[in-house]
C-alpha positions in Angstrom: 0.2 -0.1 0.1 1.3 3.6 -1.0 1.7 6.2 1.6 0.0 9.3 0.7 2.4 11.8 -0.5 3.5 15.0 1.3 3.3 18.1 -0.9 5.3 21.4 0.2 3.9 24.1 -1.2 5.4 27.8 -1.3 2.5 30.6 -0.5 3.2 33.3 -2.5 3.3 33.4 -6.3 2.0 29.8 -6.1 -1.1 29.7 -4.3 -1.4 33.5 -4.1 -0.5 36.2 -6.1 2.7 37.5 -5.6 2.6 41.4 -5.3 6.3 42.3 -4.3 5.3 44.9 -1.9 5.2 42.7 1.2 1.9 42.5 3.2 1.9 45.8 4.3 -1.3 48.1 3.4 -1.2 45.3 0.7 -3.5 42.5 2.7 -6.7 43.1 0.7 -5.2 42.6 -2.7 -3.6 39.3 -2.0 -5.7 37.0 -3.8 -5.9 33.0 -4.5 -4.3 32.6 -8.3 -6.6 30.5 -10.1 -7.1 26.8 -9.7 -5.7 27.0 -6.2 -8.6 25.7 -4.2 -9.7 23.3 -6.6 -6.1 21.6 -6.7 -6.1 21.7 -2.8 -9.1 19.9 -2.9 -7.9 17.4 -5.1 -5.0 16.8 -3.1 -7.0 16.6 0.2 -9.1 13.8 -1.4 -6.1 11.9 -2.0 -5.1 12.7 1.7 -2.1 14.1 0.8 -0.2 16.0 3.8 -0.1 19.7 2.8 2.6 21.7 3.9 2.9 25.5 3.3 6.2 27.2 3.4 6.8 30.9 3.0 9.8 33.7 3.1 6.8 35.4 5.1 8.6 36.4 9.0 7.1 34.7 11.9 5.9 37.7 13.0 3.5 37.7 10.1 2.2 34.4 11.2 -1.2 35.8 12.3 -2.0 37.8 9.5 -0.8 34.7 7.0 -3.1 32.1 8.7 -5.9 35.1 8.6 -5.3 35.3 5.0 -5.1 31.2 4.4 -8.7 31.0 6.6 -10.2 33.6 4.5 -10.0 31.8 1.3 -10.4 28.6 2.6 -6.8 27.5 1.9 -6.3 24.6 4.3 -3.2 23.1 5.1 -1.6 20.7 7.9 1.6 22.5 8.7 2.8 26.1 8.2 6.6 27.0 8.2 7.2 30.6 8.4 10.6 32.3 7.8 11.6 30.3 4.9 14.0 32.7 2.8 14.3 33.8 -0.7 17.3 31.8 -1.7 17.2 28.2 -3.5 15.6 25.8 -1.6 17.0 22.1 -1.5 15.1 18.9 -0.6 17.3 16.2 0.7 15.6 13.1 1.1 16.8 9.3 1.1 15.8 6.4 -0.8 14.0 3.3 0.4 16.7 0.5 1.2 14.6 -1.9 -1.1 14.1 0.2 -3.8 16.0 2.3 -6.3 13.2 4.8 -6.9 14.0 8.6 -5.7 11.7 9.6 -3.3 11.5 13.3 -3.6 11.4 15.7 -6.3 11.0 19.3 -7.4 8.6 21.3 -9.5 9.3 24.9 -10.3 6.3 27.1 -11.6 6.9 30.6 -13.2 5.8 33.3 -10.4 1.8 33.6 -10.4 1.5 30.6 -12.7 -0.3 28.6 -9.7 -1.1 24.8 -9.3 -3.5 24.3 -11.3 -1.3 22.5 -13.9 0.4 20.6 -11.5 0.3 16.7 -12.0 1.7 15.0 -9.3 
């Protein structure tokens, strides 16, 4: 039996429109990208674990959680303060398999996740 996948997904520019202006005074302009809710619902129905990451500071946690809640963007965990530099996933292979157990998908900013196939 296959275990459910874990999706690690950035917020700004992937789930929400990235505005390059931060949150100060911009909260009302933050909007989900097309297909975000549908794709998250699809992943939830498959039992995937959804971890959201963001470069937003820990001090912006409440406002970030409020925005996500306002748009019914659900998740299992929210990791704040993940800087804007390159993000690298390091994972092990199962001892009896040679298949990779991790991969990365890079999207153009504000393209959204609607066409992501896992």
